[in-house]
C-alpha positions in Angstrom: 77.8 33.3 -46.6 76.4 36.8 -46.4 75.9 38.5 -43.1 73.4 41.2 -42.2 76.2 43.8 -42.1 77.2 46.8 -44.0 81.0 46.6 -44.6 83.0 49.4 -43.1 86.5 49.2 -44.5 89.3 51.2 -42.9 92.4 50.1 -44.8 94.8 52.0 -42.6 93.8 50.0 -39.5 95.5 46.7 -38.5 93.9 43.2 -38.6 90.2 42.9 -38.2 89.8 46.5 -37.0 89.9 47.2 -40.8 86.3 45.9 -40.8 85.1 45.8 -37.2 85.6 48.5 -34.6 88.3 48.0 -31.9 85.8 46.8 -29.3 83.9 44.5 -31.7 87.3 43.0 -32.7 88.3 42.4 -29.2 84.9 40.8 -28.3 85.0 38.6 -31.4 88.6 37.4 -30.8 87.5 36.4 -27.2 84.5 34.5 -28.5 86.3 32.8 -31.3 88.8 31.6 -28.7 86.3 30.6 -26.1 83.5 29.5 -28.5 80.8 31.1 -26.3 80.3 33.5 -23.5 77.9 35.8 -21.7 78.1 39.6 -21.5 79.1 39.2 -17.9 82.0 36.9 -18.8 83.3 39.0 -21.7 82.9 42.2 -19.6 85.0 40.6 -16.8 87.8 39.8 -19.2 87.7 43.3 -20.8 87.5 45.0 -17.4 90.9 43.4 -16.5 92.4 45.2 -19.5 90.7 48.6 -19.1 87.8 50.5 -17.6 84.7 49.6 -19.7 81.0 49.8 -18.8 79.0 46.6 -18.7 76.3 48.3 -20.9 78.9 49.1 -23.5 79.9 45.5 -23.8 76.2 44.4 -23.8 75.3 46.9 -26.5 78.2 45.9 -28.7 77.5 42.2 -28.4 73.8 42.8 -29.1 74.8 44.7 -32.3 77.2 41.9 -33.4 74.2 39.5 -33.0 72.0 41.9 -35.1 74.7 41.9 -37.8 74.7 38.1 -37.8 78.3 37.7 -36.6 77.1 36.3 -33.2 74.3 34.0 -32.4 72.6 34.3 -29.0 70.3 32.0 -27.1 68.6 32.8 -23.8 69.7 31.0 -20.7 67.5 32.1 -17.8 68.0 35.9 -17.6 71.2 36.0 -19.6 72.1 35.4 -23.3 74.8 32.9 -24.3 76.6 34.3 -27.3 78.4 32.1 -29.9 80.2 33.1 -33.1 77.9 32.5 -36.1 80.9 32.0 -38.3 84.6 31.1 -37.7 87.2 33.8 -37.8 88.5 32.3 -41.1 85.1 32.4 -42.7 84.7 36.0 -41.5 88.0 37.0 -43.0 87.2 35.2 -46.3 83.8 37.0 -46.4 85.2 40.5 -45.9 88.2 39.9 -48.4 85.7 38.7 -51.0 83.4 41.7 -50.4 86.3 44.1 -50.8 87.7 42.5 -53.8 84.3 42.0 -55.5 83.7 45.7 -55.1 87.1 46.7 -56.5 87.0 44.2 -59.3 83.4 45.2 -60.3 84.4 48.8 -60.7 88.2 48.9 -61.3 89.2 45.5 -62.7 92.3 46.5 -64.6 93.7 48.7 -61.9 93.0 46.1 -59.2 94.6 43.2 -61.1 97.6 45.3 -62.1 98.2 46.4 -58.5 97.9 42.9 -57.2 100.5 41.6 -59.7 102.8 44.6 -59.0 102.4 44.1 -55.2 103.2 40.4 -55.4 106.2 41.1 -57.7 107.6 43.6 -55.2 106.7 41.8 -51.9 106.2 38.1 -52.5 107.5 36.8 -55.9 106.9 33.2 -54.7 103.2 33.9 -54.4 103.2 35.6 -57.8 104.7 32.4 -59.3 102.0 30.3 -57.5 99.3 32.6 -58.8 100.6 32.4 -62.3 100.6 28.6 -62.2 97.1 28.5 -60.7 95.9 30.9 -63.5 97.4 28.8 -66.2 95.8 25.6 -64.8 92.4 27.3 -64.6 92.8 28.7 -68.1 93.6 25.2 -69.4 90.5 23.8 -67.8 88.2 26.5 -69.2 
């Protein structure tokens, strides 16, 4: 799946804020949890956490819809917003875009780093990756 969004990657941030802004992340997490919501409903939840303008929430949700991350349908005077993709699908998409970019331009460095990283931090995953690579090589 490809969304109408230009990937902004901030590797020093935590979680989805690596790709979405902090407010976008908060809104998406609420909508992934609730499955749908209006600007009014999302604003009410966010307002309990901090002082935030209704128009800020409205603009951010509208932009998320323009990027293809949210879908919206009119319900009277309001829009009902729903996630266009699941959180897992979104994460898969952004991981693929980041790795595609790195592998396209820096294949050896990227692969060597992944192997070194796994050897240092998760040897079990490295063994699983090795087995998977051997199985795929045998099928090719």
